[in-house]
N, C-alpha and C positions, 0 to 999 in steps of 0.2 A: 539626488533619487528623494523625493519626497516623500514623510509617511503618510499613510491616507490614517487621518482622523478618526476620533472613535465614533462620531454620529457616521459615519459613511461607513463604517465597517460594519455597524450594525443594519445598515439598508441594504449593502454589500448581502450579506447572509441570510437576510428576509426575502431576496432574490430568487438568490438560490434555491434556497428551502420552499420557496413558490412554486419552483418549476421541478421540483427534484425531491418532493417530501419525506422520504425514504431511500437514500440513495443503499446499493447494494457493490459490495465486490464484482469485479466482472471474472474474479477467479472461480471457477467450479470446484464443488468440495460437497462432502454430503456431512460432515461431523468435523470438528477443533482438529483433531491431527491430519485429516485429509487437506485440509486450510493450513494447518502449518508446512507440510511437506510442499502445497503447490507455491507458499510465500520464497520457501528456501528456491525452492525452481525458479522463481520468475526473476531472481538478480540478472541482472543482465538481460535478461529475456520478455518478451509482448506478454501480458494474460492471454493473449488469443494463441500465443505459439503455445504455451504450458497446457491450456485446455486440450488442443487437439492432441497433446500428447497425454496426458493424464486421464482422457474418456475411458479408455480400454484399461486401464491401469486401476482407476479406481474402482473400477466393477465389478473388478477381482479383489484388490487391497482395502479396508477399509480400517485396521490395526496395525497397530507398530508387531506384533505377533506375527502377524500376516507378510508385511514388509519383509521382517527378519528371516521368513521360513521361503520367503521369493528370492533373497540372494542378490547380490552386486550385479553378479554378470547380464542377470536376467532382468533387473530393472535397469542397467544399461538400454539395455534393447528398447524399453518402452520408452526413453527420456534421449534417446540421442539425436532427436532433430532438434535440442533445446539446446544454448551456449555453454560448454563448461562441462557436459554432462556429465563426464565422468567423474569429476571432482564433488558435484552434486550428489550422483550416486553412492559414494563412498561415505557422505555427510550424511544421507539419509537414515541409509543403515544403520551410522553411529549414531545418531539421535535416535532413532529407534529403539537400538535396546540399550540408551540410557535410560528414555521414557519408562522402559520394562523394570528397569536393575532400579532405579531411582523414586517412579511418582508412580508406580504400578500398573502401566499401559496407558494413562492417560493424561493429557496435555496440562502443565500444570499454568495455574493465572498468575505466577508469580514472576514478575520479570525479571529477577536474578536469576532466578530457575531457568528460565526459559533462554537468556544470554549463555547459562552454561552450555547449552544442548550445540552439536557442531552444526557450524553454517548459520547460526541465529546470528543475527547483529542487533542492535539498537531498532532497525528500522522494520525488520520481521517481528520481533518480540511485540513495537506496537501496534502493527496489523493484527496479530492474534491475541494481542489485549482488546482493541478496540472492535472488531470482527464477534468473535468468540464469545468475549467474556462482557462486552458494552462499556467498555474505559473511554474515556474522554482523551485520550490518547494523540498526537501529530507522529503520523509514519511519513517521514518528508523524502519524499522521491525526488526524482528529476522533475515533475511535474510540479509538484507543491514546490521545489525549490526556486522555479522560474515564475511562477504567481506570484509566488511571495515575494519577490523582489521587483520582478515587475512592474507588478498594481501599487505600490509601495506598502501590502499588507502587511507583511512580515521580513522586511529586507536582513540579508545575512550572509555571511561570507561563507560558512559551511552549513549544512543540514543539522547539526547539532542548535547554532544559532539562530536558525530559523526558527528549527520545532520547538527552543525554550522560547522565542520572541511570541510565535501563534499564540502558545497558552498562554501566554499572558494577556493577550489583544484582542483574542476573540472572545465575544462573549459567552458566559456558561452553558445557555439554551442551547446553541450551536455545535457545542464541546462534540458531542458523541458524533455527530454525521458530517461536522466540518473538513477532516481530512479526504473524505469521499467525496465532497462537492469542489474541494481543490482538486486531488487526482483530475476527474471529472474534465470540469473546465479547464483543465490544463491541455487536456490530451483532444479534447474535440474545440475549444475556441481556443484559449489564449496558448495555440500550436508554438512549436517553437522558431520555426522558421519563419512562417507569415502570420502573424496572432489574425483571427479572426475580427477585428474591432467592430464592422459593420454590423455583424445579430448577434456582437454580445450584449447579455442583457445588464452590466455592471459597467463599460466604459465609459460612463458619465462620472464615476465613481473612481473610478482609477487615477494615478498619477503618472502614467507610462506616457514618455511625453513623442515616443516613436508610432503613437498609434495610425495602422491601416484606415484607405479610405476605400470605399465601395469602387468594384474597375465600372 
């Protein structure tokens, strides 16, 4: 896999920015706590599936205290359409308790504090730090991992390698929104089974040798 060169990376993100200047998470939430819960629920699930499950939940539950009061059994009923829902319900109740005990019911803006919460790994912490607190993190999900490797932008053998390489290779001016541009590009254009290269706005910059052609 040939590495994408710095001038191409600059153009790559300029084009993605031009098409979508201020990309947003496709998860629905009303505050940092709801965002944290939604991201925890989204592991091995689609954003659309999480949104369907959380609309009614988030209309009632806006704080860790309200979630703890709801209880695990009732939370399970809200999220049972999501994969791994029993374990996720346990984690959400536990992290809500810890937010109350350690952080006064607020979501911390510190990576270590976030990753100390049940069900919160590096990717989840990166999403919260970026979306809720405006930090230029790279939350490497399956889409970003694929796009980074396939295009030659930041190839790596695992998500952490890709994350660290993206942090080095993505120009600072694009840092805030880069992970959303890459997620959306992977979700809708650079798809897993058959990338839509003919409609891709950055196809000429990509080093992928197996580009698809229009039928």
